[in-house]
N, C-alpha and C positions, 0 to 999 in steps of 0.2 A: 895134557890138553887134548891130544888126539883121542885118547881113550874116553875122556869126558864128552867130547863132541860125538864120538861114535855111540856112546851110551845114550846121549840125548837124542841122536838121530833114531836109534832103535826104539826109544821110548815114544818119540813122535810118530814113528811108523806104526807102532803098536796102537797108539791112540787113534791114528788115522784109520787103521784097519777096523778098530772097534766102532768108530763113528760111521764108517762106510757100511759095516754090518747092521748097525742100528738104522741107518737110512734105508738099506735094502729091506729090512723087516718092516719099517714104517711104510715103504712103497708097496710091499706085498699086502699089508693090512689095508691100505687105502684102495688098492685095486680090488681086493676081495669085497670091501664095503661097497665100492662103486658097482661091482657086478651084482651084489645083492640088491642095491637100489634099482638098477636097471631091470632085474628080474621082477621086482615088486611093481615097478612102473608098468611093465608089460602085462603083468597079472591084473593090475587095476584097470588098465586100458581095455583089456579083454572083457573084464567084468562089466565095465561101462558100456562097451559095444554090445555085449549080450543083452544088457538091460535095455538099451536103445532099440535093439532088434525086436525084443519081446514087446516093448511098448508100441512100436510101429505095427507089429502083427496084431496086437489087441485093438489098436485104433482102426486098422483096415477092416477087421472083423466087425467092429462097431459101426463103421461108416457103411459097410455093405448092408448090415442089418437096418440101418436108418434109410438107405436107398430103397430097400425092399419094403419097408413100412410106408415110405412116401409113395412108392408105386402102388401099393395096396390101397392107400387112402385116396390117391387120385382115381383109381379104378372105382372105388366105392362112391366117390363124389360124382363121377360121370354116370354111374348106374342110378344114383339118386336123382340126378338132373333128368335123365331119361324117364324115370318113374314119375317125377313131377310133371314133365311135359305130357306123359300119358294120362295122368290124373286130371290135368287141366283140360285135355281133349275130351276125356270122359265127362267131366263136369259140364263142358260146353254142350256136348251132345245131350246130356241129361236135362240141362236148362232148356235146350231147344225142344226136346220131347215134352217137357213140362209145359212150356208155352203152348205147344200144339194141343196137348191134352186139355189145358185150361180153355183154349179157344174152342175146341170141340165141345167141352162141357158147357161153355157159355152158349154156344149155338144150340145145344140140346136143351138147355134150360129155357132159352128164348122160344124154341119150337114147342116145348111142353107148356109154357105159359100161354101161348096163343091158343 
């Protein structure tokens, strides 16, 4: 009976050791996979951050180009407004000169007819 019990105990100890070894192997495998997933996650996060940084940089360049275009257009519009005012002033002066010339011509014609 003692021999049988000892033999069973030894068999159970051997089985327990085998199960513990399998559990350690499984734990090591899970830790390795977890480490791989963490590394992959970090890589994906870095790629994502790099893509965001590049997109932001491109957007800033585009925004700056738009600001410059707006500024250029505002300058152009202001210069056109000044040109329009200048042309209006010239038109008014020409109209006044034309009126004066017509009046003078009218007076000359009246004088000639007399």
